[in-house]
N, C-alpha and C positions, 0 to 999 in steps of 0.2 A: 739749216739752221731755223729758229724760231721766226715764224712768218714766211718763210720761204719753202718750207717742205723739204729742206735738204738733209733732214735726218739728225740734226745737231741736237735737238730737244731742248728742253727747258729746265731750270734749276728753280725749285721752289724753295724760298727762305721764308720762314716763319709761317703765319696763318695763311693758307691758300685755299680756303674752304668757301663753298657757295651755298647759300640755303635753297632746298628743294623749290622748284617752280622758277629759278632764275632761268630766264631766256638765254639761249645760245644761237648765234647767227650761223645759218648754214649757207653753201655756196649758191644756193637758188634765190637767196634773199629771205626765205622763211625762217621761223626760229622754232625750236622745241626745247622743252624744259630740260635742265641739266641732268635731272635723274633718269632721262631717257637716253642719254649719250651712252654709245657703245665703243669698245675698242675697234679701230678701223674706220670709224664715222669720220667724214670730212668735214672740217669746221672753218669758218673764217675767224682768223685769230692773229694776235699780235699787232705790232705797229704796222699800219698800212694795209691792213685787212687781208694779209696773204693767206694761202690755204695751207693747212696742216691736218695731218691724220692723227686721230686718238691713238697713243701708243699704249696706254694704260688707264684704267678707272679704278679709282679708289672711293670706298664709302666709307665714311666716318659718322659716328653718331655723337651728338653732344647736346646737353641741355642748356649751354650757354650760347648766346648770340651777341655779337659786336655789332655796333653801328658804324 
């Protein structure tokens, strides 16, 4: 499941987007911009900082940003 790498996955409800340049934490403690993330990358994710693999990458374009 989420945060545990058990394959349960996440359910996204509502706006779940991040602006280009948003740093994403990697298992070695480094970060990389969200637009560089690819399917299969391992990330620190969820509550407790568990490891999860990226299952799918979606790229959406918008000219509206929320704070």
